[in-house]
C-alpha positions as a Markdown table, in Angstrom:
| # | Residue | x | y | z |
|---|---|---|---|---|
| 1 | Unk | 9.6 | -75.8 | -11.1 |
| 2 | Unk | 7.0 | -77.4 | -13.3 |
| 3 | Unk | 8.1 | -76.5 | -16.8 |
| 4 | Unk | 7.2 | -78.4 | -20.0 |
| 5 | Unk | 9.3 | -81.6 | -20.5 |
| 6 | Unk | 11.4 | -80.5 | -23.4 |
| 7 | Unk | 12.1 | -77.1 | -21.7 |
| 8 | Unk | 13.4 | -79.1 | -18.6 |
| 9 | Unk | 15.6 | -81.2 | -20.9 |
| 10 | Unk | 17.1 | -78.1 | -22.6 |
| 11 | Unk | 17.6 | -76.3 | -19.2 |
| 12 | Unk | 19.5 | -79.4 | -18.0 |
| 13 | Unk | 21.9 | -79.2 | -21.0 |
| 14 | Unk | 22.4 | -75.5 | -20.6 |
| 15 | Unk | 23.2 | -75.9 | -16.8 |
| 16 | Unk | 26.2 | -78.1 | -17.7 |
| 17 | Unk | 27.7 | -75.4 | -19.9 |
| 18 | Unk | 28.5 | -72.9 | -17.3 |
| 19 | Unk | 26.3 | -70.2 | -18.8 |
| 20 | Unk | 24.6 | -68.0 | -16.3 |
| 21 | Unk | 21.0 | -69.1 | -15.5 |
| 22 | Unk | 19.8 | -65.5 | -16.0 |
| 23 | Unk | 21.1 | -65.7 | -19.6 |
| 24 | Unk | 19.5 | -69.1 | -20.5 |
| 25 | Unk | 16.3 | -68.6 | -18.7 |
| 26 | Unk | 15.2 | -64.9 | -18.9 |
| 27 | Unk | 12.3 | -63.6 | -17.0 |
| 28 | Unk | 9.7 | -63.6 | -19.8 |
| 29 | Unk | 10.6 | -67.1 | -20.8 |
| 30 | Unk | 10.2 | -68.3 | -17.2 |
| 31 | Unk | 6.8 | -66.7 | -17.0 |
| 32 | Unk | 5.6 | -68.4 | -20.2 |
| 33 | Unk | 7.1 | -71.8 | -19.1 |
| 34 | Unk | 5.3 | -71.5 | -15.8 |
| 35 | Unk | 2.0 | -71.0 | -17.8 |
| 36 | Unk | 2.8 | -74.2 | -19.7 |
| 37 | Unk | 3.9 | -72.6 | -23.0 |
| 38 | Unk | 6.7 | -74.6 | -24.5 |
| 39 | Unk | 9.0 | -72.0 | -26.1 |
| 40 | Unk | 12.6 | -72.8 | -26.5 |
| 41 | Unk | 15.2 | -71.3 | -24.2 |
| 42 | Unk | 16.9 | -68.5 | -26.2 |
| 43 | Unk | 20.1 | -70.5 | -27.0 |
| 44 | Unk | 17.9 | -73.2 | -28.7 |
| 45 | Unk | 15.6 | -70.7 | -30.5 |
| 46 | Unk | 16.1 | -69.6 | -34.0 |
| 47 | Unk | 17.6 | -66.2 | -34.9 |
| 48 | Unk | 14.2 | -65.0 | -36.2 |
| 49 | Unk | 12.3 | -66.2 | -33.1 |
| 50 | Unk | 14.8 | -64.5 | -30.7 |
| 51 | Unk | 14.8 | -61.3 | -32.8 |
| 52 | Unk | 11.0 | -61.1 | -32.8 |
| 53 | Unk | 10.4 | -62.2 | -29.2 |
| 54 | Unk | 13.2 | -60.2 | -27.6 |
| 55 | Unk | 12.6 | -57.2 | -29.8 |
| 56 | Unk | 8.8 | -57.1 | -29.1 |
| 57 | Unk | 9.4 | -57.7 | -25.3 |
| 58 | Unk | 11.9 | -54.8 | -25.2 |
| 59 | Unk | 9.7 | -52.6 | -27.4 |
| 60 | Unk | 6.6 | -53.0 | -25.3 |
| 61 | Unk | 8.4 | -52.4 | -22.0 |
| 62 | Unk | 10.5 | -49.5 | -23.3 |
| 63 | Unk | 7.3 | -48.1 | -24.9 |
| 64 | Unk | 5.4 | -48.1 | -21.6 |
| 65 | Unk | 8.4 | -46.2 | -20.1 |
| 66 | Unk | 8.4 | -43.7 | -23.0 |
| 67 | Unk | 4.8 | -42.9 | -22.4 |
| 68 | Unk | 5.8 | -41.6 | -19.0 |
| 69 | Unk | 8.2 | -39.3 | -20.8 |
| 70 | Unk | 5.4 | -38.0 | -23.0 |
| 71 | Unk | 4.5 | -35.7 | -20.0 |
| 72 | Unk | 7.9 | -34.1 | -20.5 |
| 73 | Unk | 7.3 | -33.0 | -24.0 |
| 74 | Unk | 7.7 | -36.2 | -26.2 |
| 75 | Unk | 4.9 | -36.8 | -28.6 |
| 76 | Unk | 3.1 | -40.1 | -28.8 |
| 77 | Unk | 4.4 | -40.7 | -32.3 |
| 78 | Unk | 8.0 | -40.1 | -31.1 |
| 79 | Unk | 7.4 | -42.5 | -28.2 |
| 80 | Unk | 6.1 | -45.2 | -30.6 |
| 81 | Unk | 9.0 | -44.6 | -33.1 |
| 82 | Unk | 11.6 | -44.8 | -30.3 |
| 83 | Unk | 10.2 | -48.0 | -28.8 |
| 84 | Unk | 10.0 | -49.7 | -32.3 |
| 85 | Unk | 13.5 | -48.6 | -33.2 |
| 86 | Unk | 14.8 | -49.7 | -29.8 |
| 87 | Unk | 13.1 | -53.0 | -30.1 |
| 88 | Unk | 14.5 | -53.6 | -33.6 |
| 89 | Unk | 18.1 | -52.8 | -32.4 |
| 90 | Unk | 17.8 | -54.8 | -29.1 |
| 91 | Unk | 16.2 | -57.8 | -31.0 |
| 92 | Unk | 19.0 | -57.9 | -33.5 |
| 93 | Unk | 21.8 | -57.6 | -30.9 |
| 94 | Unk | 20.3 | -60.2 | -28.6 |
| 95 | Unk | 19.4 | -62.7 | -31.3 |
| 96 | Unk | 23.0 | -62.4 | -32.6 |
| 97 | Unk | 24.4 | -62.9 | -29.1 |
| 98 | Unk | 22.3 | -66.1 | -28.6 |
| 99 | Unk | 23.2 | -67.5 | -32.0 |
| 100 | Unk | 27.0 | -66.9 | -31.3 |
| 101 | Unk | 26.7 | -68.5 | -27.9 |
| 102 | Unk | 24.8 | -71.5 | -29.1 |
| 103 | Unk | 27.5 | -72.1 | -31.7 |
| 104 | Unk | 30.3 | -71.7 | -29.2 |
| 105 | Unk | 28.8 | -74.4 | -26.9 |
| 106 | Unk | 27.7 | -76.5 | -29.9 |
| 107 | Unk | 24.2 | -76.9 | -28.6 |
| 108 | Unk | 21.7 | -79.3 | -30.3 |
| 109 | Unk | 18.7 | -77.8 | -32.2 |
| 110 | Unk | 15.3 | -77.4 | -30.5 |
| 111 | Unk | 13.9 | -80.1 | -32.7 |
| 112 | Unk | 16.5 | -82.6 | -31.4 |
| 113 | Unk | 15.6 | -81.7 | -27.9 |
| 114 | Unk | 11.9 | -82.2 | -28.5 |
| 115 | Unk | 12.5 | -85.6 | -30.2 |
| 116 | Unk | 14.6 | -86.8 | -27.2 |
| 117 | Unk | 12.0 | -85.7 | -24.7 |
């Protein structure tokens, strides 16, 4: 796979930890890396970045699904509210998970990875 240099370095570190690949290289991250976008793997990203990125990704996908439910009596405003609320909760939980896991494995910061690449 042709990912940006610092992403490949970070993935090499994560591969040695025993963490599942699906956890350290999620689908949306892989899609952006293939496009040449150099965003950090979730374990190296800041809490705020993970919260915003994961919450927004979940909210958009969940919002599309909720629009299908609108044919079953859910209003558009309810669908938007549910997707925003779901995105906030999902973003918080996932950002906390990645922060705890990064601490557990004593991973370097993204700036250290970029400097070494």
